[in-house]
C-alpha positions in Angstrom: -4.6 19.6 -22.7 -6.0 15.8 -22.0 -4.3 13.2 -20.3 -4.9 9.4 -20.1 -7.7 8.6 -17.7 -7.2 5.7 -14.5 -9.9 3.2 -14.8 -8.6 0.5 -12.4 -7.7 -2.3 -13.8 -8.6 -6.2 -14.7 -7.1 -7.3 -11.1 -7.8 -4.1 -9.3 -11.4 -3.3 -8.5 -12.3 0.4 -8.5 -15.3 2.7 -7.9 -16.2 6.4 -9.2 -14.5 8.2 -6.3 -11.6 6.6 -6.2 -10.9 6.6 -9.6 -11.6 10.4 -9.4 -9.1 11.3 -6.7 -6.6 9.2 -9.2 -7.5 11.6 -12.0 -7.7 14.8 -10.0 -4.1 14.1 -8.7 -3.1 13.5 -12.0 -4.5 16.5 -13.9 -2.9 18.6 -10.9 0.2 16.8 -10.8 0.2 16.5 -7.1 0.8 13.6 -5.0 -2.4 11.6 -4.0 -2.5 10.8 -0.6 -4.6 7.4 0.1 -5.4 6.2 3.8 -7.7 3.3 4.7 -7.8 0.5 7.0 -5.3 -1.9 6.3 -6.5 -4.6 3.4 -8.2 -1.9 1.3 -5.9 -1.7 -1.4 -3.9 1.3 -1.1 -0.6 -0.2 -2.1 -1.7 -2.1 -4.9 -3.3 1.0 -6.3 0.0 2.2 -6.8 0.7 -1.1 -8.5 -2.5 -0.8 -10.8 -1.8 2.7 -11.4 1.7 1.8 -13.0 0.4 -1.0 -14.8 -2.6 1.1 -16.5 0.4 3.1 -17.6 3.1 1.0 -18.4 5.9 2.8 -15.5 7.8 1.9 -13.8 6.7 1.7 -9.8 9.5 2.4 -7.5 8.3 1.3 -3.8 10.0 3.4 -0.9 8.0 1.7 2.7 8.7 4.4 5.2 10.0 3.3 8.4 10.0 5.1 11.9 14.1 6.4 11.4 13.8 7.3 8.2 14.4 10.8 6.7 13.6 12.7 3.5 16.8 12.9 2.8 17.3 9.2 3.1 14.8 9.4 -0.2 17.3 11.3 -2.1 20.7 9.9 -1.7 23.0 8.0 0.5 27.2 8.4 1.0 28.0 4.9 1.3 31.7 6.3 3.7 31.7 2.7 5.0 32.8 0.9 1.7 35.0 3.9 0.7 36.5 3.6 4.1 36.7 -0.3 3.1 37.9 -0.1 -0.4 40.3 2.6 1.1 42.3 -0.2 3.1 42.2 -2.6 1.1 43.2 -1.2 -1.7 40.1 -1.7 -4.2 39.0 1.1 -7.0 39.7 5.1 -6.8 38.5 6.1 -3.4 39.3 9.9 -4.6 35.9 9.3 -6.8 33.3 10.1 -4.3 30.4 9.8 -7.2 31.3 5.8 -6.9 29.7 6.4 -3.2 26.5 8.2 -3.5 24.0 5.9 -4.1 20.4 7.2 -5.3 17.3 7.2 -3.1 13.8 6.4 -4.2 13.5 10.0 -4.8 16.8 10.5 -6.3 16.2 7.7 -8.9 12.7 8.7 -9.8 14.5 12.5 -10.3 16.8 11.1 -12.2 14.8 9.0 -14.9 13.9 10.3 -18.2 10.5 8.6 -18.0 7.7 9.4 -15.9 7.0 6.5 -12.9 5.0 6.0 -10.4 6.7 6.7 -6.8 4.8 4.7 -3.7 5.5 6.3 -0.6 4.1 4.1 2.1 3.0 4.4 5.4 3.7 7.7 5.8 2.5 8.5 8.9 5.4 5.9 10.4 8.2 8.3 10.4 8.3 11.4 12.8 6.4 14.5 12.2 8.9 16.5 10.7 8.9 14.1 7.8 6.4 14.9 5.5 7.2 18.7 5.1 10.6 17.6 4.7 9.4 15.0 1.9 6.7 17.9 0.2 9.4 20.2 -0.4 11.4 17.9 -1.6 8.5 17.1 -4.4 7.6 20.8 -4.9 11.2 21.2 -6.2 11.9 18.4 -8.4 15.6 18.8 -8.0 17.8 18.4 -5.0 22.1 18.8 -5.2 24.4 16.1 -3.9 26.4 18.4 -1.3 29.1 15.8 -1.2 29.9 16.2 -5.2 28.1 19.7 -5.7 26.0 17.9 -8.9 22.6 18.8 -9.5 19.5 16.3 -10.1 16.8 18.0 -11.7 13.6 15.8 -12.7 12.8 15.3 -16.4 9.8 13.7 -15.8 7.5 14.7 -12.6 6.9 10.8 -11.1 3.0 10.1 -10.5 3.1 9.9 -6.3 1.7 7.6 -4.1 1.3 8.2 -0.6 -0.4 5.8 1.8 -1.5 6.2 5.8 -2.3 4.3 8.0 -4.0 6.8 10.3 -1.0 6.3 12.9 -0.6 9.6 13.5 -2.2 13.4 12.5 0.2 14.3 9.4 1.0 18.4 9.2 -2.2 20.7 7.6 0.8 22.2 5.2 1.4 18.3 3.9 -2.0 17.5 3.6 -3.1 21.0 1.7 -0.7 20.3 -1.4 -1.9 17.0 -1.6 -5.2 15.3 -3.4 -6.5 13.2 -0.5 -9.0 10.1 -1.2 -10.1 7.9 2.0 -10.8 4.1 0.5 -13.6 2.7 2.9 -13.6 -1.1 2.9 -15.4 -2.9 0.1 -19.2 -3.4 0.2 -20.6 -7.1 0.0 -21.1 -6.9 -3.6 -17.8 -5.2 -4.5 -15.9 -7.6 -2.5 -17.8 -10.3 -4.6 -16.0 -8.7 -7.7 -12.8 -8.5 -6.0 -12.7 -12.7 -4.7 -14.4 -13.4 -8.2 -10.6 -11.9 -9.7 -9.1 -14.0 -7.7 -11.2 -17.2 -8.1 -13.3 -17.1 -11.0 -14.0 -20.8 -10.6 -15.4 -21.1 -7.0 -19.2 -21.8 -6.5 -21.1 -19.3 -5.8 -23.2 -20.3 -3.0 -19.6 -21.0 -1.7 -18.2 -17.6 -1.9 -21.7 -15.9 -0.9 -21.7 -17.9 2.5 -17.6 -17.3 3.1 -18.5 -13.3 2.6 -21.3 -13.5 5.0 -19.1 -15.1 7.5 -16.6 -12.7 6.9 -18.4 -9.6 7.1 -20.1 -11.1 10.5 -16.7 -11.8 11.7 -15.5 -8.2 11.3 -18.5 -7.2 13.4 -17.8 -9.1 16.9 -17.2 -6.8 19.4 -13.4 -7.2 20.5 -12.0 -8.5 17.9 -8.8 -6.3 17.4 -7.0 -6.8 13.9 -10.3 -7.5 12.0 -9.5 -9.5 8.8 -8.9 -8.2 5.8 -9.8 -9.0 1.8 -6.7 -10.5 1.1 -6.7 -12.9 4.3 -10.8 -13.5 2.8 -9.2 -14.5 -0.7 -6.4 -16.9 1.3 -9.3 -18.4 3.6 -11.9 -19.0 0.3 -8.3 -20.8 -1.5 -8.0 -22.9 1.6 -11.9 -23.6 1.8 -12.0 -24.8 -1.9 -8.9 -27.3 -1.9 -9.9 -28.7 1.7 -13.1 -29.1 0.1 -15.5 -27.3 2.5 -18.7 -26.4 1.3 -21.1 -24.0 1.7 -23.7 -25.9 3.8 -20.7 -27.0 6.2 -19.5 -23.6 6.0 -22.8 -22.4 7.3 -23.7 -24.7 10.2 -19.5 -25.5 11.4 -18.8 -24.2 14.6 -16.2 -22.9 14.7 -15.2 -21.6 11.8 -13.1 -23.8 9.6 -9.1 -22.5 9.5 -10.6 -19.5 11.7 -6.5 -19.1 11.5 -6.3 -17.6 8.3 -8.7 -14.8 8.9 -7.5 -14.2 12.9 -3.9 -13.5 13.4 -4.5 -13.1 17.7 -5.2 -15.3 20.4 -7.5 -12.6 22.0 -9.3 -12.9 18.8 -10.2 -15.9 18.3 -11.1 -15.7 22.3 -13.3 -13.0 21.2 -15.1 -15.6 18.4 -15.3 -18.0 20.4 -17.0 -16.0 23.3 -19.7 -14.2 20.2 -19.9 -17.4 19.6 -21.1 -19.5 22.3 -24.4 -17.2 22.8 -25.2 -16.9 19.3 -25.0 -20.9 18.0 -26.4 -21.6 14.7 -25.4 -17.7 13.6 -24.0 -18.7 10.7 
């Protein structure tokens, strides 16, 4: 059986290993579990896959209180009580108060879509296994009405994790796994060019050098990400900062775009006090 392959998009730069992982998950019809530090494009990957296959994207951001049941449906008892009190609507029709969650909407769709389950490691330890139970069955029953919802098309499931906690082995066995490495300087330049195609090459090159050296500064807790580099370059360009000024100016101009913690600015200042002229 042949299937359309994922090869990235004009705005989402990939590499061979990432494309292979996505296509493996598509072939096996299993969830793709994607890990990597913040800013490596885990969430954007789901958007790129949806774009490739012209599919709707359902985004389910997971919180510490999220349960797998929430993804199927919720029974809006508050709305029903309100309408019973004020006489609006037919409160005997329970189906009016059943609200499908992200999983429920994915299962009930008559077209294949992309379901992004974002930051699965934020929920409690039971959530991943409960989630895969529902994804394996691709059907569920609404307890309040007895209605069964059966998936017509198996969604493309992308699950992201920031490694905040270990995921159960049973969960991992049923996923295709990929770790997105932070982009190399060469790949980063290609990514930057997608967002800033007209920027001066010398400015882009010098900004990337400064960016990667900043990420190596000891004691910087929140290392700047790709999106922050893209924003920083936009600010540099609009402010008329050229590569020569960027190379010699201490501290870095507009460093607040890159560093978001006071202690990280202090770590950078301390580091640079002993390495003047590095940039």
